[in-house]
mmCIF entry with sequence, helices, sheets and N, C-alpha, C, O atoms, coordinates in Angstrom:
data_MODEL
# 
_entry.id   MODEL 
# 
_entity.id                         1 
_entity.type                       polymer 
_entity.pdbx_number_of_molecules   1 
# 
_entity_poly.entity_id                      1 
_entity_poly.type                           'polypeptide(L)' 
_entity_poly.nstd_linkage                   no 
_entity_poly.nstd_monomer                   no 
_entity_poly.pdbx_seq_one_letter_code       MPAAQRSHGIVVSVQRVHRALTAPRVRMAEPARDLRAEIELFTNNPIPALPR 
_entity_poly.pdbx_seq_one_letter_code_can   MPAAQRSHGIVVSVQRVHRALTAPRVRMAEPARDLRAEIELFTNNPIPALPR 
_entity_poly.pdbx_strand_id                 A 
# 
loop_
_entity_poly_seq.entity_id 
_entity_poly_seq.num 
_entity_poly_seq.mon_id 
_entity_poly_seq.hetero 
1 1  MET n 
1 2  PRO n 
1 3  ALA n 
1 4  ALA n 
1 5  GLN n 
1 6  ARG n 
1 7  SER n 
1 8  HIS n 
1 9  GLY n 
1 10 ILE n 
1 11 VAL n 
1 12 VAL n 
1 13 SER n 
1 14 VAL n 
1 15 GLN n 
1 16 ARG n 
1 17 VAL n 
1 18 HIS n 
1 19 ARG n 
1 20 ALA n 
1 21 LEU n 
1 22 THR n 
1 23 ALA n 
1 24 PRO n 
1 25 ARG n 
1 26 VAL n 
1 27 ARG n 
1 28 MET n 
1 29 ALA n 
1 30 GLU n 
1 31 PRO n 
1 32 ALA n 
1 33 ARG n 
1 34 ASP n 
1 35 LEU n 
1 36 ARG n 
1 37 ALA n 
1 38 GLU n 
1 39 ILE n 
1 40 GLU n 
1 41 LEU n 
1 42 PHE n 
1 43 THR n 
1 44 ASN n 
1 45 ASN n 
1 46 PRO n 
1 47 ILE n 
1 48 PRO n 
1 49 ALA n 
1 50 LEU n 
1 51 PRO n 
1 52 ARG n 
# 
_struct_asym.id          A 
_struct_asym.entity_id   1 
# 
loop_
_struct_conf.conf_type_id 
_struct_conf.id 
_struct_conf.pdbx_PDB_helix_id 
_struct_conf.beg_label_comp_id 
_struct_conf.beg_label_asym_id 
_struct_conf.beg_label_seq_id 
_struct_conf.pdbx_beg_PDB_ins_code 
_struct_conf.end_label_comp_id 
_struct_conf.end_label_asym_id 
_struct_conf.end_label_seq_id 
_struct_conf.pdbx_end_PDB_ins_code 
_struct_conf.beg_auth_comp_id 
_struct_conf.beg_auth_asym_id 
_struct_conf.beg_auth_seq_id 
_struct_conf.end_auth_comp_id 
_struct_conf.end_auth_asym_id 
_struct_conf.end_auth_seq_id 
_struct_conf.pdbx_PDB_helix_class 
_struct_conf.details 
_struct_conf.pdbx_PDB_helix_length 
HELX_P HELX_P1 AA1 ALA A 3  ? GLN A 5  ? ALA A 3  GLN A 5  5 ? 3  
HELX_P HELX_P2 AA2 HIS A 8  ? ALA A 20 ? HIS A 8  ALA A 20 1 ? 13 
HELX_P HELX_P3 AA3 GLU A 30 ? ASN A 44 ? GLU A 30 ASN A 44 1 ? 15 
# 
_struct_conf_type.id          HELX_P 
_struct_conf_type.criteria    ? 
_struct_conf_type.reference   ? 
# 
loop_
_atom_site.group_PDB 
_atom_site.id 
_atom_site.type_symbol 
_atom_site.label_atom_id 
_atom_site.label_alt_id 
_atom_site.label_comp_id 
_atom_site.label_asym_id 
_atom_site.label_entity_id 
_atom_site.label_seq_id 
_atom_site.pdbx_PDB_ins_code 
_atom_site.Cartn_x 
_atom_site.Cartn_y 
_atom_site.Cartn_z 
_atom_site.occupancy 
_atom_site.B_iso_or_equiv 
_atom_site.pdbx_formal_charge 
_atom_site.auth_seq_id 
_atom_site.auth_comp_id 
_atom_site.auth_asym_id 
_atom_site.auth_atom_id 
_atom_site.pdbx_PDB_model_num 
ATOM 1   N N  . MET A 1 1  ? 73.304 1.211   67.473 1.00 0.00 ? 1  MET A N  1 
ATOM 2   C CA . MET A 1 1  ? 73.400 0.535   68.747 1.00 0.00 ? 1  MET A CA 1 
ATOM 3   C C  . MET A 1 1  ? 74.372 -0.629  68.579 1.00 0.00 ? 1  MET A C  1 
ATOM 4   O O  . MET A 1 1  ? 74.195 -1.464  67.692 1.00 0.00 ? 1  MET A O  1 
ATOM 5   N N  . PRO A 1 2  ? 75.380 -0.684  69.412 1.00 0.00 ? 2  PRO A N  1 
ATOM 6   C CA . PRO A 1 2  ? 76.323 -1.800  69.326 1.00 0.00 ? 2  PRO A CA 1 
ATOM 7   C C  . PRO A 1 2  ? 75.613 -3.138  69.535 1.00 0.00 ? 2  PRO A C  1 
ATOM 8   O O  . PRO A 1 2  ? 74.654 -3.232  70.300 1.00 0.00 ? 2  PRO A O  1 
ATOM 9   N N  . ALA A 1 3  ? 76.092 -4.153  68.853 1.00 0.00 ? 3  ALA A N  1 
ATOM 10  C CA . ALA A 1 3  ? 75.476 -5.481  68.941 1.00 0.00 ? 3  ALA A CA 1 
ATOM 11  C C  . ALA A 1 3  ? 75.386 -5.963  70.384 1.00 0.00 ? 3  ALA A C  1 
ATOM 12  O O  . ALA A 1 3  ? 74.444 -6.671  70.740 1.00 0.00 ? 3  ALA A O  1 
ATOM 13  N N  . ALA A 1 4  ? 76.347 -5.594  71.214 1.00 0.00 ? 4  ALA A N  1 
ATOM 14  C CA . ALA A 1 4  ? 76.355 -6.043  72.609 1.00 0.00 ? 4  ALA A CA 1 
ATOM 15  C C  . ALA A 1 4  ? 75.172 -5.489  73.400 1.00 0.00 ? 4  ALA A C  1 
ATOM 16  O O  . ALA A 1 4  ? 74.825 -6.035  74.448 1.00 0.00 ? 4  ALA A O  1 
ATOM 17  N N  . GLN A 1 5  ? 74.552 -4.419  72.918 1.00 0.00 ? 5  GLN A N  1 
ATOM 18  C CA . GLN A 1 5  ? 73.441 -3.808  73.635 1.00 0.00 ? 5  GLN A CA 1 
ATOM 19  C C  . GLN A 1 5  ? 72.084 -4.192  73.064 1.00 0.00 ? 5  GLN A C  1 
ATOM 20  O O  . GLN A 1 5  ? 71.057 -3.728  73.559 1.00 0.00 ? 5  GLN A O  1 
ATOM 21  N N  . ARG A 1 6  ? 72.058 -5.014  72.052 1.00 0.00 ? 6  ARG A N  1 
ATOM 22  C CA . ARG A 1 6  ? 70.799 -5.410  71.413 1.00 0.00 ? 6  ARG A CA 1 
ATOM 23  C C  . ARG A 1 6  ? 70.197 -6.617  72.116 1.00 0.00 ? 6  ARG A C  1 
ATOM 24  O O  . ARG A 1 6  ? 70.753 -7.715  72.085 1.00 0.00 ? 6  ARG A O  1 
ATOM 25  N N  . SER A 1 7  ? 69.080 -6.400  72.734 1.00 0.00 ? 7  SER A N  1 
ATOM 26  C CA . SER A 1 7  ? 68.398 -7.521  73.374 1.00 0.00 ? 7  SER A CA 1 
ATOM 27  C C  . SER A 1 7  ? 67.456 -8.167  72.353 1.00 0.00 ? 7  SER A C  1 
ATOM 28  O O  . SER A 1 7  ? 67.161 -7.596  71.303 1.00 0.00 ? 7  SER A O  1 
ATOM 29  N N  . HIS A 1 8  ? 67.008 -9.335  72.683 1.00 0.00 ? 8  HIS A N  1 
ATOM 30  C CA . HIS A 1 8  ? 66.063 -10.038 71.814 1.00 0.00 ? 8  HIS A CA 1 
ATOM 31  C C  . HIS A 1 8  ? 64.818 -9.181  71.585 1.00 0.00 ? 8  HIS A C  1 
ATOM 32  O O  . HIS A 1 8  ? 64.302 -9.118  70.469 1.00 0.00 ? 8  HIS A O  1 
ATOM 33  N N  . GLY A 1 9  ? 64.341 -8.527  72.629 1.00 0.00 ? 9  GLY A N  1 
ATOM 34  C CA . GLY A 1 9  ? 63.148 -7.697  72.515 1.00 0.00 ? 9  GLY A CA 1 
ATOM 35  C C  . GLY A 1 9  ? 63.324 -6.539  71.550 1.00 0.00 ? 9  GLY A C  1 
ATOM 36  O O  . GLY A 1 9  ? 62.401 -6.206  70.807 1.00 0.00 ? 9  GLY A O  1 
ATOM 37  N N  . ILE A 1 10 ? 64.496 -5.923  71.551 1.00 0.00 ? 10 ILE A N  1 
ATOM 38  C CA . ILE A 1 10 ? 64.762 -4.821  70.621 1.00 0.00 ? 10 ILE A CA 1 
ATOM 39  C C  . ILE A 1 10 ? 64.754 -5.336  69.192 1.00 0.00 ? 10 ILE A C  1 
ATOM 40  O O  . ILE A 1 10 ? 64.147 -4.724  68.313 1.00 0.00 ? 10 ILE A O  1 
ATOM 41  N N  . VAL A 1 11 ? 65.415 -6.439  68.959 1.00 0.00 ? 11 VAL A N  1 
ATOM 42  C CA . VAL A 1 11 ? 65.477 -7.001  67.607 1.00 0.00 ? 11 VAL A CA 1 
ATOM 43  C C  . VAL A 1 11 ? 64.077 -7.371  67.124 1.00 0.00 ? 11 VAL A C  1 
ATOM 44  O O  . VAL A 1 11 ? 63.732 -7.098  65.975 1.00 0.00 ? 11 VAL A O  1 
ATOM 45  N N  . VAL A 1 12 ? 63.278 -7.981  67.974 1.00 0.00 ? 12 VAL A N  1 
ATOM 46  C CA . VAL A 1 12 ? 61.912 -8.358  67.596 1.00 0.00 ? 12 VAL A CA 1 
ATOM 47  C C  . VAL A 1 12 ? 61.093 -7.111  67.255 1.00 0.00 ? 12 VAL A C  1 
ATOM 48  O O  . VAL A 1 12 ? 60.338 -7.114  66.282 1.00 0.00 ? 12 VAL A O  1 
ATOM 49  N N  . SER A 1 13 ? 61.237 -6.054  68.042 1.00 0.00 ? 13 SER A N  1 
ATOM 50  C CA . SER A 1 13 ? 60.509 -4.815  67.771 1.00 0.00 ? 13 SER A CA 1 
ATOM 51  C C  . SER A 1 13 ? 60.927 -4.196  66.441 1.00 0.00 ? 13 SER A C  1 
ATOM 52  O O  . SER A 1 13 ? 60.084 -3.723  65.678 1.00 0.00 ? 13 SER A O  1 
ATOM 53  N N  . VAL A 1 14 ? 62.208 -4.201  66.171 1.00 0.00 ? 14 VAL A N  1 
ATOM 54  C CA . VAL A 1 14 ? 62.706 -3.647  64.910 1.00 0.00 ? 14 VAL A CA 1 
ATOM 55  C C  . VAL A 1 14 ? 62.201 -4.490  63.735 1.00 0.00 ? 14 VAL A C  1 
ATOM 56  O O  . VAL A 1 14 ? 61.860 -3.945  62.685 1.00 0.00 ? 14 VAL A O  1 
ATOM 57  N N  . GLN A 1 15 ? 62.154 -5.796  63.904 1.00 0.00 ? 15 GLN A N  1 
ATOM 58  C CA . GLN A 1 15 ? 61.633 -6.658  62.840 1.00 0.00 ? 15 GLN A CA 1 
ATOM 59  C C  . GLN A 1 15 ? 60.155 -6.389  62.587 1.00 0.00 ? 15 GLN A C  1 
ATOM 60  O O  . GLN A 1 15 ? 59.687 -6.504  61.455 1.00 0.00 ? 15 GLN A O  1 
ATOM 61  N N  . ARG A 1 16 ? 59.425 -6.035  63.625 1.00 0.00 ? 16 ARG A N  1 
ATOM 62  C CA . ARG A 1 16 ? 58.010 -5.684  63.473 1.00 0.00 ? 16 ARG A CA 1 
ATOM 63  C C  . ARG A 1 16 ? 57.861 -4.427  62.614 1.00 0.00 ? 16 ARG A C  1 
ATOM 64  O O  . ARG A 1 16 ? 56.967 -4.349  61.770 1.00 0.00 ? 16 ARG A O  1 
ATOM 65  N N  . VAL A 1 17 ? 58.731 -3.453  62.830 1.00 0.00 ? 17 VAL A N  1 
ATOM 66  C CA . VAL A 1 17 ? 58.728 -2.235  62.001 1.00 0.00 ? 17 VAL A CA 1 
ATOM 67  C C  . VAL A 1 17 ? 59.060 -2.600  60.561 1.00 0.00 ? 17 VAL A C  1 
ATOM 68  O O  . VAL A 1 17 ? 58.442 -2.083  59.630 1.00 0.00 ? 17 VAL A O  1 
ATOM 69  N N  . HIS A 1 18 ? 60.032 -3.489  60.373 1.00 0.00 ? 18 HIS A N  1 
ATOM 70  C CA . HIS A 1 18 ? 60.408 -3.930  59.020 1.00 0.00 ? 18 HIS A CA 1 
ATOM 71  C C  . HIS A 1 18 ? 59.200 -4.510  58.300 1.00 0.00 ? 18 HIS A C  1 
ATOM 72  O O  . HIS A 1 18 ? 58.947 -4.182  57.141 1.00 0.00 ? 18 HIS A O  1 
ATOM 73  N N  . ARG A 1 19 ? 58.455 -5.367  58.981 1.00 0.00 ? 19 ARG A N  1 
ATOM 74  C CA . ARG A 1 19 ? 57.260 -5.957  58.363 1.00 0.00 ? 19 ARG A CA 1 
ATOM 75  C C  . ARG A 1 19 ? 56.240 -4.884  57.999 1.00 0.00 ? 19 ARG A C  1 
ATOM 76  O O  . ARG A 1 19 ? 55.615 -4.951  56.940 1.00 0.00 ? 19 ARG A O  1 
ATOM 77  N N  . ALA A 1 20 ? 56.072 -3.901  58.868 1.00 0.00 ? 20 ALA A N  1 
ATOM 78  C CA . ALA A 1 20 ? 55.123 -2.815  58.589 1.00 0.00 ? 20 ALA A CA 1 
ATOM 79  C C  . ALA A 1 20 ? 55.544 -2.030  57.351 1.00 0.00 ? 20 ALA A C  1 
ATOM 80  O O  . ALA A 1 20 ? 54.693 -1.523  56.619 1.00 0.00 ? 20 ALA A O  1 
ATOM 81  N N  . LEU A 1 21 ? 56.833 -1.928  57.116 1.00 0.00 ? 21 LEU A N  1 
ATOM 82  C CA . LEU A 1 21 ? 57.334 -1.182  55.957 1.00 0.00 ? 21 LEU A CA 1 
ATOM 83  C C  . LEU A 1 21 ? 57.200 -1.955  54.647 1.00 0.00 ? 21 LEU A C  1 
ATOM 84  O O  . LEU A 1 21 ? 57.582 -1.453  53.589 1.00 0.00 ? 21 LEU A O  1 
ATOM 85  N N  . THR A 1 22 ? 56.669 -3.155  54.709 1.00 0.00 ? 22 THR A N  1 
ATOM 86  C CA . THR A 1 22 ? 56.417 -3.922  53.480 1.00 0.00 ? 22 THR A CA 1 
ATOM 87  C C  . THR A 1 22 ? 54.955 -3.838  53.064 1.00 0.00 ? 22 THR A C  1 
ATOM 88  O O  . THR A 1 22 ? 54.559 -4.451  52.073 1.00 0.00 ? 22 THR A O  1 
ATOM 89  N N  . ALA A 1 23 ? 54.148 -3.086  53.810 1.00 0.00 ? 23 ALA A N  1 
ATOM 90  C CA . ALA A 1 23 ? 52.733 -2.922  53.461 1.00 0.00 ? 23 ALA A CA 1 
ATOM 91  C C  . ALA A 1 23 ? 52.622 -2.278  52.078 1.00 0.00 ? 23 ALA A C  1 
ATOM 92  O O  . ALA A 1 23 ? 53.422 -1.408  51.735 1.00 0.00 ? 23 ALA A O  1 
ATOM 93  N N  . PRO A 1 24 ? 51.645 -2.698  51.288 1.00 0.00 ? 24 PRO A N  1 
ATOM 94  C CA . PRO A 1 24 ? 51.522 -2.197  49.910 1.00 0.00 ? 24 PRO A CA 1 
ATOM 95  C C  . PRO A 1 24 ? 51.536 -0.672  49.794 1.00 0.00 ? 24 PRO A C  1 
ATOM 96  O O  . PRO A 1 24 ? 52.087 -0.145  48.828 1.00 0.00 ? 24 PRO A O  1 
ATOM 97  N N  . ARG A 1 25 ? 50.956 0.038   50.733 1.00 0.00 ? 25 ARG A N  1 
ATOM 98  C CA . ARG A 1 25 ? 50.862 1.484   50.585 1.00 0.00 ? 25 ARG A CA 1 
ATOM 99  C C  . ARG A 1 25 ? 52.182 2.210   50.809 1.00 0.00 ? 25 ARG A C  1 
ATOM 100 O O  . ARG A 1 25 ? 52.315 3.368   50.413 1.00 0.00 ? 25 ARG A O  1 
ATOM 101 N N  . VAL A 1 26 ? 53.170 1.555   51.436 1.00 0.00 ? 26 VAL A N  1 
ATOM 102 C CA . VAL A 1 26 ? 54.470 2.203   51.668 1.00 0.00 ? 26 VAL A CA 1 
ATOM 103 C C  . VAL A 1 26 ? 55.651 1.439   51.071 1.00 0.00 ? 26 VAL A C  1 
ATOM 104 O O  . VAL A 1 26 ? 56.769 1.953   51.040 1.00 0.00 ? 26 VAL A O  1 
ATOM 105 N N  . ARG A 1 27 ? 55.417 0.250   50.610 1.00 0.00 ? 27 ARG A N  1 
ATOM 106 C CA . ARG A 1 27 ? 56.503 -0.640  50.173 1.00 0.00 ? 27 ARG A CA 1 
ATOM 107 C C  . ARG A 1 27 ? 57.460 0.003   49.180 1.00 0.00 ? 27 ARG A C  1 
ATOM 108 O O  . ARG A 1 27 ? 58.670 -0.191  49.289 1.00 0.00 ? 27 ARG A O  1 
ATOM 109 N N  . MET A 1 28 ? 56.952 0.762   48.217 1.00 0.00 ? 28 MET A N  1 
ATOM 110 C CA . MET A 1 28 ? 57.800 1.312   47.154 1.00 0.00 ? 28 MET A CA 1 
ATOM 111 C C  . MET A 1 28 ? 58.356 2.700   47.476 1.00 0.00 ? 28 MET A C  1 
ATOM 112 O O  . MET A 1 28 ? 59.159 3.222   46.702 1.00 0.00 ? 28 MET A O  1 
ATOM 113 N N  . ALA A 1 29 ? 57.961 3.302   48.574 1.00 0.00 ? 29 ALA A N  1 
ATOM 114 C CA . ALA A 1 29 ? 58.473 4.624   48.938 1.00 0.00 ? 29 ALA A CA 1 
ATOM 115 C C  . ALA A 1 29 ? 59.964 4.520   49.274 1.00 0.00 ? 29 ALA A C  1 
ATOM 116 O O  . ALA A 1 29 ? 60.393 3.604   49.975 1.00 0.00 ? 29 ALA A O  1 
ATOM 117 N N  . GLU A 1 30 ? 60.726 5.458   48.770 1.00 0.00 ? 30 GLU A N  1 
ATOM 118 C CA . GLU A 1 30 ? 62.173 5.420   48.981 1.00 0.00 ? 30 GLU A CA 1 
ATOM 119 C C  . GLU A 1 30 ? 62.563 5.407   50.465 1.00 0.00 ? 30 GLU A C  1 
ATOM 120 O O  . GLU A 1 30 ? 63.443 4.635   50.847 1.00 0.00 ? 30 GLU A O  1 
ATOM 121 N N  . PRO A 1 31 ? 61.939 6.234   51.312 1.00 0.00 ? 31 PRO A N  1 
ATOM 122 C CA . PRO A 1 31 ? 62.308 6.166   52.736 1.00 0.00 ? 31 PRO A CA 1 
ATOM 123 C C  . PRO A 1 31 ? 62.036 4.788   53.350 1.00 0.00 ? 31 PRO A C  1 
ATOM 124 O O  . PRO A 1 31 ? 62.807 4.320   54.188 1.00 0.00 ? 31 PRO A O  1 
ATOM 125 N N  . ALA A 1 32 ? 60.951 4.146   52.939 1.00 0.00 ? 32 ALA A N  1 
ATOM 126 C CA . ALA A 1 32 ? 60.643 2.808   53.461 1.00 0.00 ? 32 ALA A CA 1 
ATOM 127 C C  . ALA A 1 32 ? 61.687 1.804   52.993 1.00 0.00 ? 32 ALA A C  1 
ATOM 128 O O  . ALA A 1 32 ? 62.130 0.959   53.771 1.00 0.00 ? 32 ALA A O  1 
ATOM 129 N N  . ARG A 1 33 ? 62.079 1.891   51.743 1.00 0.00 ? 33 ARG A N  1 
ATOM 130 C CA . ARG A 1 33 ? 63.115 0.975   51.229 1.00 0.00 ? 33 ARG A CA 1 
ATOM 131 C C  . ARG A 1 33 ? 64.430 1.186   51.964 1.00 0.00 ? 33 ARG A C  1 
ATOM 132 O O  . ARG A 1 33 ? 65.101 0.224   52.339 1.00 0.00 ? 33 ARG A O  1 
ATOM 133 N N  . ASP A 1 34 ? 64.796 2.455   52.170 1.00 0.00 ? 34 ASP A N  1 
ATOM 134 C CA . ASP A 1 34 ? 66.053 2.760   52.858 1.00 0.00 ? 34 ASP A CA 1 
ATOM 135 C C  . ASP A 1 34 ? 66.032 2.232   54.296 1.00 0.00 ? 34 ASP A C  1 
ATOM 136 O O  . ASP A 1 34 ? 67.004 1.641   54.766 1.00 0.00 ? 34 ASP A O  1 
ATOM 137 N N  . LEU A 1 35 ? 64.932 2.452   54.970 1.00 0.00 ? 35 LEU A N  1 
ATOM 138 C CA . LEU A 1 35 ? 64.835 2.000   56.355 1.00 0.00 ? 35 LEU A CA 1 
ATOM 139 C C  . LEU A 1 35 ? 64.834 0.481   56.448 1.00 0.00 ? 35 LEU A C  1 
ATOM 140 O O  . LEU A 1 35 ? 65.437 -0.085  57.359 1.00 0.00 ? 35 LEU A O  1 
ATOM 141 N N  . ARG A 1 36 ? 64.157 -0.184  55.508 1.00 0.00 ? 36 ARG A N  1 
ATOM 142 C CA . ARG A 1 36 ? 64.189 -1.655  55.504 1.00 0.00 ? 36 ARG A CA 1 
ATOM 143 C C  . ARG A 1 36 ? 65.622 -2.146  55.342 1.00 0.00 ? 36 ARG A C  1 
ATOM 144 O O  . ARG A 1 36 ? 66.023 -3.099  56.010 1.00 0.00 ? 36 ARG A O  1 
ATOM 145 N N  . ALA A 1 37 ? 66.399 -1.513  54.467 1.00 0.00 ? 37 ALA A N  1 
ATOM 146 C CA . ALA A 1 37 ? 67.797 -1.924  54.267 1.00 0.00 ? 37 ALA A CA 1 
ATOM 147 C C  . ALA A 1 37 ? 68.608 -1.732  55.554 1.00 0.00 ? 37 ALA A C  1 
ATOM 148 O O  . ALA A 1 37 ? 69.419 -2.584  55.915 1.00 0.00 ? 37 ALA A O  1 
ATOM 149 N N  . GLU A 1 38 ? 68.385 -0.622  56.230 1.00 0.00 ? 38 GLU A N  1 
ATOM 150 C CA . GLU A 1 38 ? 69.088 -0.380  57.500 1.00 0.00 ? 38 GLU A CA 1 
ATOM 151 C C  . GLU A 1 38 ? 68.697 -1.414  58.550 1.00 0.00 ? 38 GLU A C  1 
ATOM 152 O O  . GLU A 1 38 ? 69.546 -1.907  59.293 1.00 0.00 ? 38 GLU A O  1 
ATOM 153 N N  . ILE A 1 39 ? 67.429 -1.733  58.606 1.00 0.00 ? 39 ILE A N  1 
ATOM 154 C CA . ILE A 1 39 ? 66.952 -2.729  59.572 1.00 0.00 ? 39 ILE A CA 1 
ATOM 155 C C  . ILE A 1 39 ? 67.561 -4.088  59.269 1.00 0.00 ? 39 ILE A C  1 
ATOM 156 O O  . ILE A 1 39 ? 67.931 -4.817  60.189 1.00 0.00 ? 39 ILE A O  1 
ATOM 157 N N  . GLU A 1 40 ? 67.669 -4.437  58.000 1.00 0.00 ? 40 GLU A N  1 
ATOM 158 C CA . GLU A 1 40 ? 68.267 -5.723  57.634 1.00 0.00 ? 40 GLU A CA 1 
ATOM 159 C C  . GLU A 1 40 ? 69.715 -5.792  58.091 1.00 0.00 ? 40 GLU A C  1 
ATOM 160 O O  . GLU A 1 40 ? 70.160 -6.831  58.580 1.00 0.00 ? 40 GLU A O  1 
ATOM 161 N N  . LEU A 1 41 ? 70.454 -4.704  57.938 1.00 0.00 ? 41 LEU A N  1 
ATOM 162 C CA . LEU A 1 41 ? 71.837 -4.680  58.427 1.00 0.00 ? 41 LEU A CA 1 
ATOM 163 C C  . LEU A 1 41 ? 71.876 -4.816  59.949 1.00 0.00 ? 41 LEU A C  1 
ATOM 164 O O  . LEU A 1 41 ? 72.705 -5.543  60.497 1.00 0.00 ? 41 LEU A O  1 
ATOM 165 N N  . PHE A 1 42 ? 70.981 -4.116  60.615 1.00 0.00 ? 42 PHE A N  1 
ATOM 166 C CA . PHE A 1 42 ? 70.916 -4.135  62.073 1.00 0.00 ? 42 PHE A CA 1 
ATOM 167 C C  . PHE A 1 42 ? 70.612 -5.537  62.596 1.00 0.00 ? 42 PHE A C  1 
ATOM 168 O O  . PHE A 1 42 ? 71.230 -5.997  63.556 1.00 0.00 ? 42 PHE A O  1 
ATOM 169 N N  . THR A 1 43 ? 69.660 -6.208  61.961 1.00 0.00 ? 43 THR A N  1 
ATOM 170 C CA . THR A 1 43 ? 69.231 -7.513  62.474 1.00 0.00 ? 43 THR A CA 1 
ATOM 171 C C  . THR A 1 43 ? 70.085 -8.669  61.969 1.00 0.00 ? 43 THR A C  1 
ATOM 172 O O  . THR A 1 43 ? 69.980 -9.778  62.495 1.00 0.00 ? 43 THR A O  1 
ATOM 173 N N  . ASN A 1 44 ? 70.922 -8.442  60.970 1.00 0.00 ? 44 ASN A N  1 
ATOM 174 C CA . ASN A 1 44 ? 71.777 -9.528  60.467 1.00 0.00 ? 44 ASN A CA 1 
ATOM 175 C C  . ASN A 1 44 ? 72.986 -9.777  61.349 1.00 0.00 ? 44 ASN A C  1 
ATOM 176 O O  . ASN A 1 44 ? 73.604 -10.839 61.262 1.00 0.00 ? 44 ASN A O  1 
ATOM 177 N N  . ASN A 1 45 ? 73.334 -8.821  62.194 1.00 0.00 ? 45 ASN A N  1 
ATOM 178 C CA . ASN A 1 45 ? 74.453 -9.013  63.111 1.00 0.00 ? 45 ASN A CA 1 
ATOM 179 C C  . ASN A 1 45 ? 73.979 -9.860  64.275 1.00 0.00 ? 45 ASN A C  1 
ATOM 180 O O  . ASN A 1 45 ? 72.941 -9.568  64.869 1.00 0.00 ? 45 ASN A O  1 
ATOM 181 N N  . PRO A 1 46 ? 74.718 -10.901 64.611 1.00 0.00 ? 46 PRO A N  1 
ATOM 182 C CA . PRO A 1 46 ? 74.284 -11.775 65.706 1.00 0.00 ? 46 PRO A CA 1 
ATOM 183 C C  . PRO A 1 46 ? 74.250 -11.038 67.034 1.00 0.00 ? 46 PRO A C  1 
ATOM 184 O O  . PRO A 1 46 ? 75.050 -10.138 67.290 1.00 0.00 ? 46 PRO A O  1 
ATOM 185 N N  . ILE A 1 47 ? 73.317 -11.437 67.863 1.00 0.00 ? 47 ILE A N  1 
ATOM 186 C CA . ILE A 1 47 ? 73.211 -10.898 69.213 1.00 0.00 ? 47 ILE A CA 1 
ATOM 187 C C  . ILE A 1 47 ? 74.120 -11.728 70.104 1.00 0.00 ? 47 ILE A C  1 
ATOM 188 O O  . ILE A 1 47 ? 73.980 -12.950 70.158 1.00 0.00 ? 47 ILE A O  1 
ATOM 189 N N  . PRO A 1 48 ? 75.051 -11.084 70.805 1.00 0.00 ? 48 PRO A N  1 
ATOM 190 C CA . PRO A 1 48 ? 75.941 -11.862 71.672 1.00 0.00 ? 48 PRO A CA 1 
ATOM 191 C C  . PRO A 1 48 ? 75.169 -12.510 72.829 1.00 0.00 ? 48 PRO A C  1 
ATOM 192 O O  . PRO A 1 48 ? 74.131 -12.017 73.271 1.00 0.00 ? 48 PRO A O  1 
ATOM 193 N N  . ALA A 1 49 ? 75.707 -13.603 73.283 1.00 0.00 ? 49 ALA A N  1 
ATOM 194 C CA . ALA A 1 49 ? 75.086 -14.305 74.413 1.00 0.00 ? 49 ALA A CA 1 
ATOM 195 C C  . ALA A 1 49 ? 75.236 -13.462 75.674 1.00 0.00 ? 49 ALA A C  1 
ATOM 196 O O  . ALA A 1 49 ? 76.210 -12.727 75.838 1.00 0.00 ? 49 ALA A O  1 
ATOM 197 N N  . LEU A 1 50 ? 74.263 -13.583 76.548 1.00 0.00 ? 50 LEU A N  1 
ATOM 198 C CA . LEU A 1 50 ? 74.318 -12.881 77.813 1.00 0.00 ? 50 LEU A CA 1 
ATOM 199 C C  . LEU A 1 50 ? 75.385 -13.525 78.693 1.00 0.00 ? 50 LEU A C  1 
ATOM 200 O O  . LEU A 1 50 ? 75.522 -14.748 78.705 1.00 0.00 ? 50 LEU A O  1 
ATOM 201 N N  . PRO A 1 51 ? 76.137 -12.712 79.425 1.00 0.00 ? 51 PRO A N  1 
ATOM 202 C CA . PRO A 1 51 ? 77.141 -13.311 80.336 1.00 0.00 ? 51 PRO A CA 1 
ATOM 203 C C  . PRO A 1 51 ? 76.470 -14.085 81.451 1.00 0.00 ? 51 PRO A C  1 
ATOM 204 O O  . PRO A 1 51 ? 75.378 -13.727 81.893 1.00 0.00 ? 51 PRO A O  1 
ATOM 205 N N  . ARG A 1 52 ? 77.103 -15.118 81.896 1.00 0.00 ? 52 ARG A N  1 
ATOM 206 C CA . ARG A 1 52 ? 76.535 -15.956 82.964 1.00 0.00 ? 52 ARG A CA 1 
ATOM 207 C C  . ARG A 1 52 ? 77.075 -15.541 84.288 1.00 0.00 ? 52 ARG A C  1 
ATOM 208 O O  . ARG A 1 52 ? 76.718 -16.125 85.312 1.00 0.00 ? 52 ARG A O  1 
# 
């Protein structure tokens, strides 16, 4: 999803999934690690300001 289409709500929801993927029962699973890395890239890009 292009950064211009990322709303605050989407980023917050994705961060919630990231936190869930750190639970002890899934933390070390390769798919969980891969997805956490993707989420970190997704959320590290700044969200552009809404046009006025």
